[in-house]
C-alpha positions in Angstrom: 1.9 -2.2 28.7 5.3 -3.4 30.2 3.4 -6.1 31.8 2.3 -7.5 28.6 5.6 -7.4 27.4 7.1 -9.3 30.1 4.5 -11.9 30.1 5.0 -12.4 25.9 9.0 -12.2 26.4 8.5 -15.1 29.1 6.3 -17.0 27.2 8.9 -16.8 24.2 11.5 -18.2 26.5 9.6 -21.2 27.8 8.6 -22.0 24.1 12.2 -22.0 23.1 13.3 -24.1 26.2 10.5 -26.6 25.4 11.7 -26.9 21.8 15.4 -27.2 22.9 14.5 -29.7 25.6 12.5 -31.8 23.0 14.5 -31.4 19.8 17.8 -30.4 20.7 20.2 -27.7 19.3 18.8 -28.5 15.9 15.3 -27.1 17.4 16.7 -24.2 18.1 18.4 -23.3 15.3 15.2 -24.0 13.1 13.1 -21.9 15.5 15.5 -19.1 15.0 15.5 -19.5 11.3 11.8 -19.0 11.3 11.4 -16.1 13.7 14.4 -14.1 12.1 12.8 -14.9 8.8 9.6 -13.8 9.8 10.6 -10.6 11.5 13.0 -9.7 8.4 10.3 -10.7 5.9 12.6 -13.1 4.4 10.5 -15.9 2.9 13.6 -18.3 2.2 14.9 -18.1 5.8 11.5 -18.5 7.3 10.5 -21.1 4.8 13.9 -23.1 6.0 13.2 -22.8 9.6 9.4 -23.9 8.8 10.7 -27.0 6.9 13.3 -27.9 9.4 10.8 -28.0 12.3 8.3 -29.8 10.1 11.2 -32.5 9.6 11.8 -32.5 13.5 8.1 -32.8 14.4 7.5 -35.7 11.5 10.7 -37.6 12.8 9.8 -37.5 16.6 5.9 -38.4 15.7 
């Protein structure tokens, strides 16, 4: 079980670094809003984070 938790944490950190490298600080803010909103079961917060990520993805494409 601890090995799985370490692997998941490593993947999350890697994903966060990828977002920051590609989309900058606004990407990190959007990702944090999305994850905090999901964990807190707050649809407004997660919706804002998801919308920011979509806008960043649409802008780069």
